[in-house]
Structure formats: C-alpha cells, structure tokens
N, C-alpha and C positions, 0 to 999 in steps of 0.2 A: 214885491216879496220874492226872491231868487229858489227856485225850486229844486230839488237835487231829488235822484232816484232812491228810492228806501223801500226795501221787504217788509211787512209786519211780518214779525213773529209769532208762531205759534203756541209757543209755552208761554206761560205766565211769566213775570219777572218775582222774584223769591228775594224778599224781604223779611228776616229776622225778629220777628216779636221782640219791643224793648223788655224791660223789668215789669213782670206781667200783673202785679199788685197794683193798685191803682186808690192811694188813699181817699181822691175824692171821685170814686167811679161814679156817684151821678149826675157828676156834672161834665166830666170828661170823659166816660166808658166808650160811648159813641166815635169820638174824633181818635181815642186811641185805635178802636177796632178799625174805623177809616185810613190808619197810619200805612195801611197795605193800599194802594191802588188798584188792585186787581179788585179788592172788596166793593172797591167805590164801583167801579164800571160794572161790576155783575149788579148792585144796587142801580144802577141807572136803567138797566133791560127794564124795571119793572116801571117806569115812568116814558122812558125815550127810546125805545129797543132800536128803531133803523140809526139812531146817533151811536148808542153804544157799541152795535156789531163797528162802527169804523174808526174806535178808539185804540191805543198801542198803549200797552201797559208799561212796554219795557223801557222806553222813551221819557217818561213821565218823570215830573219835577214835582216837590212837593213844594209850596209859595208860601215863603215865612211869612208871619204877619206883623212885626216890628213896624211898616209903616204905617198900621192903624194907628186910628186914636186911641188913648187910654179907655176910654169908655166902651170901644167896641172890642178891642183887646180880650177887655174883664167877660165877655162870653166865651165860654170853653167848648161850645160843641158846634163851632162852624171847620169845615174843611175845603182848603182849596188847593187844587192840582192845576198844572198847568201840562196836557197831554195830547199828543199830535193826533189827528186827525184826518185819515184818507179820504182823498177825492179824486173824483173820476174813476178813470177803470183800474181795478184793483192789479192788474199786469204791469201798471204805470208805475205804481210807487211814490205818485205824487201823494205829500198832505199838505197841513197847515196844523199851525199850534189855536188849541181853543183854552180857555181856563175852565174847569168845573167851580163853581163857587154853591158848594152844600152845605146850607143852615138845618140842623138839626132843632127841634123844639118841642120842650114840652108843655108850654101852656100857650096858649092862644095869643096872638100879640097884633093886636089894630095898626102897628104902625112898621109892620114887617115889609112893605113896601118901600118906606123912605129906608127902612137899615138895608136894605137890597142895593137900592140905588146909590146911597152912600158908598158901600162897600165897592158896586162894582165903579164909581168915579175915583175912588181911591186908588184903585189897581190903575186903570186908564191916566190917573195922574203920575203915577210912578213909571211908566212906559213912556212917560211926554219928558217927565227929566232925565230919562237915560237916552232916549233918544238926543234932546239938548245936550248930553255932557259928550254925546258921541259925535256933534254934526251933522247930525243925518239930515238933509235936506225937508222941508214939508212934503214935498213929493214923493219921498221914497219911502214915506212913514206907511207902516203898516199896524195898525192899533190890534189888538188880540181877542176874537169874541169871547165875550161870557156866558156861560151856561147856567142861569142864577136855578137852585133846586132845593125847594122846602121838603125837608124830613119832621113829619110833627107825630110824635112817639104820645100825647099826652091821652088822658081819659073824658078832658072836657070837650063838648062840641064847639065847635072852630068852623065858624062857615068863612072861608079862606078866601081872599079875594087878595090876588097882586095889584089892582089897582089902586094908583096913588090920586086920583079922582076922588077918591070915599074919604079920604084924610081934610076934602078941601068943599068950603062953599063956593061952587066955579060954576060961573053964568054957560049955558049950553054953548054959545059962539066962541067962548073961550077957552071950553076942552080940550079941541084938536090941539094947543098950543104943550098941554099937559104930558110930560115923557109917559111913553105907556111899552110896555114888553112883557112875551109870555114868560111866567115862571111856572116851572112844572112843580107839582105839588104831589107826596105819597102820606095820606094820613093811616099809617099803619094801623090802628083800631078800626079802619073800616074797610080796608084792602082787600078784597077776595084770594083766596089762595090762587085761583090759576094766576092771578098777577102777580102772586108773592112767588109761585113758582117759578118764573121768568127771570127770577133774581140766581137761579144752578144751584151751585153751593152754600150759598149765601141764607137762600129762603130758610132751608131750617131753622138757624138762629132767629129769624124776622118771625116766623111763626112762633117760636119759644114765647118773645118778647111780646105777641099779641098778648098772650096769659101772663102779662107781669101785674105784680098788682092784685090776682084773683083768688082766692083760696079754694079747697078742694082737689082732687086728684087728677083734675086737668093738667094743672101744669107740669107734675110727674111724666105723664103720659106723653104730654108734647116733646117733654125734655128727652126722655126715652125714644120717641120715635126721632127725633132730631137729631143727636147723636148715633142714632144705626144709620141715619141719612149719612152723614159726615164721611161714615165710614168707608162710601163708596167713592170718594174723593180719588183720583188717580196719585198714583204714586207720587208724580213729578209735584204735587200739591203742597206737600207737607207741611210747609211752612204757612201755607194758608189754613190747612186742617190745624195746626197749632194755636194760629190765631183766633180762630173761632171757638176753640175748645175753652181756651186761657179763658176768654168773653165771657162765653157760658157759666165757666167754673167763678168769674168773679162776680156775675149776676145772686148766681146760688150763696156768696158770700155776702153781698151788699143789700142784695134786693128783697130777699125771702125771710122768715122769721128765724128765730133762732129755734126753736123747738124744731123746722123743716130742715135748718140748714144742712145738719150732718147726714141727715141721710140723701141728700140733693147732691150732696159732696162724693159720698160713696158711688152712688151712681155713674159720675163723669167720670172719676179716677175709674173704676172696673172696665167701665164703656172703653175708656183710653188703653188700659192696657191690653185689652180683647184686641183691640183692632188691628187695620193691618201695617198701622205707624207706630204701633208699642214700641219698636226699639226708642226712635223719638220722643215717646210718650214718658217712656220710664224715665229716663234721664232728664225729662225737663219739669216732671211731674213733680222730681224727687227737690229739685233746684226752689219750684214755688210753694213746697211746705216749709222747706226753711223759710221763704220770702215771710209766707203767712204767720209765722209763728213769731216771727220779729214785730210783725203788724198788731197780733195780739196782744203780745205783749207791749206794744209802745200803747194799745188803747187800754190797758189796765192801768196804766202808770197816768196815763191820762186822763181815764174818769175817776182816779182815785178810790181803787176796788179795796174795800174792805170787808172783813173776816165780820161775821156774825149776822145778824138780822136782815133778812131782804131789804127792810125800810133803809137801813143805814147803807145799804150799796146802793141803790137808790140813791140816796143823799149823794153819795160821793161822786155818783156818774153827774150830777146835778152840777156840782161847782167843778167837773170835770170839763161840760160845757163853755166856758168862760175862758180857755187856753186855748190856742191857734186863732186859726182864721173863722171870719163868719159860715165859711163852707163847711168846714169841718164839725163847726158847733153845731149845724141844722143835720150833718151825718150821725154824728153821735144821739141825739134827741131821737133821731128816726129808730136807733137800735135800742134805746130806750124803750119808747114806744110799741115797737114790736116784740119786744122782752114781755111789756105787761099786758099786750091784746092781740099779738100775734100780726098775722099779716094786714098792712095798711092799707085802708079804699086809697084812691088814687085820687079823690078828691083833699082829702086830708094830706098827702105826700103833696101836694101843688101848694097847699095851703106853707107848709114850712117851708117851701125853696125860698118864701117869700121873709122868712123871718129875720131879725137879726142876731149879733150873737148874742147879747144882753136878751132879747125877747126868748132865745133859745134857754137859757139859764133860768128865767121866771118859769116856765114852761116846767121846765126841769125838777123846778119844787115842788110846783103844784100837781105834780104825777103822785107824788106821794101819798095824797088825799083823795087823788081821782077814782071814782068809780066805772066811769067810762069816755072812751074818744070825746062821748057830746061834753063832759064836763071840762074839757081843753078847749074842742072847737066846735062851739056852739053855732046852730045855724043862722 
C-alpha cells in the first residue's frame, strides 16, 4: 500500500446536522447522533483511548449499507465509518485506513458475535470485488482492518461475550480453528463516570442517557448539568454542539412522559438561548419548532384524535396503531402507555420493541380497561 505524507488537522470536521426530528427515534436516534464522525471518535475514547487519539475525523468517510443483506439492513443502529489512522512518528504524517463498526444495542443479543462476523466478512467481500474490478494483483491487495465496537444502552443484564465458540458445541481440540477477535464493549448503564468523562464533549449526553427510563428529579438534574457542560465547548465546535443539543431535545420528546416533556423542552430551549452559541441556537431552534409542530400534527391525525372523553381519545389512538410501519406502531404504543402510566420501566420498553404492528393494536385496545402496566405485561 503506498503511503504519502499527511498532516492530521487539529480542528474537527464540521458536519451540519440533517433535519433534526426523527420519527422512529428509538430505532435510529443513536445512528443519527453518530452521523458526525467527531462524536464517534469521542465515543471511542471510552473504550480504546490509544486508538482514538490516532484517528482523523477530517478525512473520514461513512460507509453506505446497501451492500448488506436485507435482514442486516433492517438493524437501524449500526454505524460504519472508514477513518485514517496515524502510524509511526506523528511528524512523518504516515497513515493507513481502518473501518470502525459501531453497533448499538438496546437488548442482549446472544448471537452478536455471529452478526459481527457477517458484517466484517461482507465489508471485506466488497473490498475484494473492488480489487477484482480494478485488476489489482493479489500481492498488492491490502484489506482494511475493522474495529468492532458494541455500545449497549439497555437495562437488562447482558453477560456480553464476543466469543463465537459460545454458540457451538465444540471439542477442545477443534476450538483453535474457530475465528476469534477482540470486540470493544461499553455497557452504558454500568459505565463509571471517569470512563464516560473520557468522551469529552459527548460525556454529558452519555450521562443523561444513563438516566433514561428512570423516574424522579435525577433526570432533570443530570440534563441541566449536561447542558451547562455542553456550553463549555469551544466556539469552533458549534455544529457538534448543535447536534448534541438536538439529540437531547429528541430524547425529551420521544423518551420521556407527556407530563414531564414540556418542562424538559423549556429547559433545553432556555439553556440554548443563554449559551455562547445562542445566535446559531435561535435560528436552528426556530426551524425545529416548526418541524416538531408538523410531527405533532401528523401524530394527531394518525392516532385518530377525537374530542370528548379520555377513553374516546385512547381508542382513537389505538386504531392509529394499525397505520404505518411496525416501528411507528411501537412508538405510538409507547406514547399511549407513557400518557397513562408515566415513564416506562426499561423492561416494558424492551418488551415493546418485540411487538408486531397487530399486537401493538391489540395492546392499545386493552389499554382502555387496564389499571396498571402489569395488566398488559404480566410477569
């Protein structure tokens, strides 16, 4: 592989966040956040600091996912970036490319090692096809190293192991022949604060998400502290700041209860308007207000919002669960449950993620006579 001098920049690449409201936030929120490679590299400091310090955000390229088979493309939480990695003496400016495969999980997956292996082989297969098309000689082919990372944000205990052997009944003498690799792993709920602090400007958001799904004032206090910490970001990181604030606002909209949401939204907007980035914030938040209004209006139509008694409203929303995709039905069901019972326990959210569109509709109808979550989700 030919190498040429290259000096790594000190300033982060500027990636303007796309339209900030994500209708299927629970499935796609983290992937949207990590659409800025600077945030991916900040995250990697929590699990591989020495590697992260050698990565260059300015020349990174996102890897599109069309080469994956349909069953893997349905997973909305994977992030794939091709990033230059500095080697040798920094003054020499030498580098090679690596691929960062970041997989975000909300539920334990016993077959994670197999899924990672399929991802990695698909990426290398695509490189081989490119070499074939370009008629590159076998001795001149250099495949790209892949760094697999698993980011677990769920509440259920996951005794994570990347070993493919655990899926097999394998004789001891055969075990050395089974592929093995090291997977970097961060369980967010169990991570210590000093580990999260290594993520720099991303750390406040990770701390807020540690509190996701928990009741009480702890979430608001963590959010307020995180917003204050984000305001300490240097001025040249304005677009990274904007993406992080948008993400926190979407968390309050999609992940918190209806009674809690207005106060959280007001807290975020006021903090943004008081920040050093307020000129950007005022313009961007005004655009977001219009977008949120559109979403709320669309949700009202989809849910069949009716005037009259609360039961009538709930029934109209339940009928709306049949519209759209299964992911949208799960999102609508979660909104209904939060409006009735407040913030949902992590176990209930995990069970909702496995519901089909039809089962969401049935649960929405049963909600009319339910006195507690246990009536809908018995142990």
